[in-house]
N, C-alpha and C positions, 0 to 999 in steps of 0.2 A: 415466645413471640418470634415471628419470621424476621430474618435479616435481609434488608433491602440494599442493593449496591446504591451508593451515592457517587454517581460518576461525574467527573469533570468534562465540561463541554468547551469548545472554542469560544473565546471571549467576545470577539466582533467577526461579523460576516459582512462583506460587501458583495452584491451581485449586480451583474448587468454588463451589457456590451460597452466597451470602452472604459470600464471601471478600472482598468490598469493605470490609466492616466491619472488617477488620484493617488497613486502610491506615495508620491512625495509628500503630500499633505497628511496622509495617514501616518507615516513614520516619523516625520519631523519632531512631533512632540516627545517621541520616545528617545531622542538623541540625548545623551548626557556626557558631561566632562570631556567634550571634544573627542570622544572614542568613537571609532568608525562604525558604519553599518557595513556588513559583509553580505554580498549577494552571491549566493551559489546558484549557478546557472548550469542547466543540463547542457553538455557539449553539443548537442544538436543544433544549438542557436549560435555557436561560434561563427563569426563573420556574418551573422544574419542581422536584419534591421532591429530586432527586439532588444539586442544588447545596447543600441543607441538610445533607446526609450527609457532605460533604467536611470533612475535619478540619483547619479553619483555626485556627492558633494565631498570637497576637501580630501580628507585621507581615507574616504570610503574605498572598499576594494571589491573587486568582481573575481570570483574564483570559478574558472570552469570546471565543472565536475564531470569526471569521466564515468558514464553510466553503462558502459560496455558490459559490466557485470554489476549485480545488485551490491548495495552498500556493505562493506566489511568494517568490523571493529577496528582493523588496523588503519583503514582510510579515514574513519571517524577521528581516531586518536591523533593521527598526523596532521590533520586540518586543525584540530583543537590546539595541539602543541605548537605549531607554527604561528597560529594567531597570537597565543599567549606570549611567545618569544617576541613577536614583532610589536604588539600593541599592548600587552598586559591583559587587557580585556577589551570587550566590544560592546557597542550600544545594542546591537541586535544581529540576528541571522535571518536572512530572507531567501527562502528556497523557491527557485523558478524552474519548474519542470514537472516531470512525472512523478510517480510514486517513490522511485529511488531517490530523487534529489529532495523530495519533501521528507522522507525518512531521514536522509543524510542532515538535513537542516535541523530536524528536531533533535537528532542525536548529538550534532556538534554544539547545539545550544545548551543542552544539558551538560556536556563534558567541559564547557567553559566554567562552570561552577561546582563540579563534582571531581573528586580526587580519583586517581588511578586509571584504569582502562575501561572503556565502554563495555568490555566483555564482562566486567565485574558486576554490571546492571542488567544482564540479559536474564529476564524472569519477570516476576510480578512484584510491583512495589518495593523494589530495592533501592530506587533513586532516593537520596536523602534531601537534596536541595533543589529549589527551582533553578531552571536555566536562565540564560539571558533572554530578553524579548525575541520572539520568533513569529515570522510570517510564512505563510504557505500560499503560493500561488501556482495552481496546477495549469499545464499546458497540454495535458492530455487527461481524459476522464475515464474513471472506472475503479481505481484502486480503493478509494475512500480514504486514502492517507491524509487528506486534508482535514478530516474530522476525527481521526482515530487516536486512542490514547496510547498507541503503540508506535516504535519505529523498528521495523524488522531489520536486524543485521545478521551477517554470517561471521561467526566468531570461530576461535581456534577449535572449539568443542561442539558447537551447535549453531543451529540457524534459529534465532528466537529474538522476539522484540525486546525493547526496554519499555515494558508496560507499567506506566504509572500516572498519577494525577498531575505530575509535572510535564508530561510529554506533550499533551495537546498545544497546538498552536495558540497564540494570543490573538492572532488576526488571520483571516483568509480572505483572499481576493478572488472572486469567482467571475472571470471575464471570458464568455463563450467565444470571443473573437480569437483568443489565444489558442484554441484548439482546432481552428478551421483548416489547418494545413498538415494535420497528422496523416502519415501514410495509411492507407486502408487496412493493410494487414495488422499494423500496430494498433490502430484504433479498434479493430475487432477483438484482438487478444485482451486488450485492457478493458474494452466494454464488456467482455465475458467475465473478466475478474467480478465486475459488479453484478452480472446476471447470476453467477455461481454464488456469490454472497448470499443473494435473495433465496435461491433454491435452498441453500444449506440452513439458512437462518429460519425460513418459514417452516421447514419440515423437521427442525431440530427439537430436542426436548427442553431446551431453555427458552422456547418461544413464548412471548408474553404480549399483551396488546400494545405496548409501547413499540417494541420491535416490529410487531406485525403491521402497525400502521406505517411506519417507514418502508419496510420491506415490501409490502404489497404495491406502494406507489412506485418504488424504484423498479420492480419487476415489471410493472405496467408500462413504464417509460422505455425500459429495455425492449420489451416486446414490440412496442411501437416502432423503435428506430431500427430494430435489426430483423423485424418480420413483416410489418405493415407498410413501411415506407418503401417507395421503390426508387427515390432519388435521395442522395445525401445533401441536405441543404442546412441552412442556418438553424432552422427549427430542430433538426436532428442534434446539432451542436448544443443547442440550449437544454434539450431534453436530456442528453447524455450526461452533461454537467450536473444536472439536478439529480439524476439517477444515481451518480456517484456519490453525491452529498448524502441522499436519503439512504443509499445502500450502506454508507459507512455508519450512518446513525442507527440503523437497524442492527448492525452487528455489535455496536457499543453496549447495548443492553441485552445481548443474546450471545452468539457465537457461531462461528463457521463449522465445516464439517469434514467429510471424508476427502473431497477433493483437494482442499487446502493442506490437510494433514499428510496426504500422499505426496503433494507437490513440494513440501517443505523437504523431504527427503531427496527428490530429484534435485532441487536447487543446491543442496549441500554437497552432494557428491558430483553432480554434472554441471553445475552452474547454470542450470536451466532458469530462464527468466520467469518470474511469477506469474504473469498473465498467460504466456505460452504454456507454462508447466500445468496451470490449472485446465487449460483446454485439452492438453494431452491426456490428462486423468479423466476428465469429465467424459471423454469419448468412450470410457469403459465402465461407466458407473450406472448402467441399467439397473443392476441389482438393488442399489440403494436409493437412487432418484429416477425411477423409470420415466415419469412424465417429464422432468426436467431434462434428462439425458436425450430424450427423443426431440424435444423442442430444440435443444442445443444443436442437434445434427441437422435439424431444418434450417437453423440460422447459418451453419457451416456451408451448406449446400447453396443457399440463396446467395451468400456473398463470395462463393467460390474460393473458400479458404482451404489451403492445404495444412492439415494437421500433422505434425512430424509423427513417424511410426518407427517402431523397433529402436527407440533410443536406448534401452537397457540390454541389447544384444551384446554379447561378449563382455558383460561386466564381471569382475572377479568375486569370488565368495566374500572376500573382505568388504568390497564395495557394496554388495547387497545387504550385508549385515549392517554396515554403517547407515545406509538408507532406511533400513527397517528400524534401527535404534532412534534415528533423528525423528522418524515419523511417529513411532509409538510414544515418543516422549511428549507429544502434543496432546496431553490427556484431556483438557477441557474440550478439544475439538471432537475427540473420539466420543466422549461422554455425551456431548450435545447430539452427535449424529446417531449413535447406537444405544445410548442409555447407560445406566449404572454398571451394568455387566458387559460392558463393551469388550473388556479383555477376553472374556469367554468366546465372543464373536469374532473379533478380529485378532486371531492368532498370528504368530510370526509366519506360519506356514501359508496362511490365506493371504496375508500381506505381501509375501514373497511372490505368490502366484500372480497377484495383481500387477506387481512390478514387472513381471516377466511379460506381461501382455503389452506394455507400454511402448 
């Protein structure tokens, strides 16, 4: 008999312009034993009006999270350790920001109730206990981090998520008003993360009707906002926020592919941010996703985006080997993209040649 994945989804979803204003009433019932709510906020909002709208009570704490680099296990461990020393425990963790902050919030929530280092839990189904209550509030759309069962971290040995049924948020707040002032370049890179999710999921060997239904809708929304619309407006923000949600749902029951597997190596060695890393790689994937790569380049041209080039020039042999090891470690991604015999197709030599093009 076939084994079907029984995957955990986000418990509660609120969607709509202005829904951030209901955050206080949403989280108040989850307060317990006078323990604080901790708001992890992207440093982009430091000194901006959104900070003043956060419903802080009593001993609640706002932590400005530095997202210059993607979350590291050391960063997660330090925040969790500091919170335990200051409060013992907390009522909940609320992540307000992009994919990095939402992954950070999920990871800190888990580490409030699990022993050791977050690096111990990089992998699949290694987390033993539920974390504290956690809420995700995206302020940029595309990563799908708001709905995924992973929180991707760079650790001492690998860049890999804490993939578990305990990882998804208990609540997400999808308020398109929060994404209306994202700089155009950043909006594009993150939006393309969603677009590339869809291309990889829909063309992968893991595809099924569940993933296909969400993936096709997310792809349609991405095509609308990045190809068909000529002016960025509120409708674009609404559409992109829902594309991110649907794209995340699509890969929850399938998997991503070549672009993500290769970009993980870039991120680990060079610190390349996820969205821009996927774009750098997708620019060279005509062999694997001919239609998607062609359409991606049309979007790049339409929005006049500069995709970085020659980022691997001058890397040492050791750095190339590390990138290749990290990338080839993403076995489910390669299997989804190239099938069961993927190791015969994507050899170290072939992957090295691809990295040299980037």
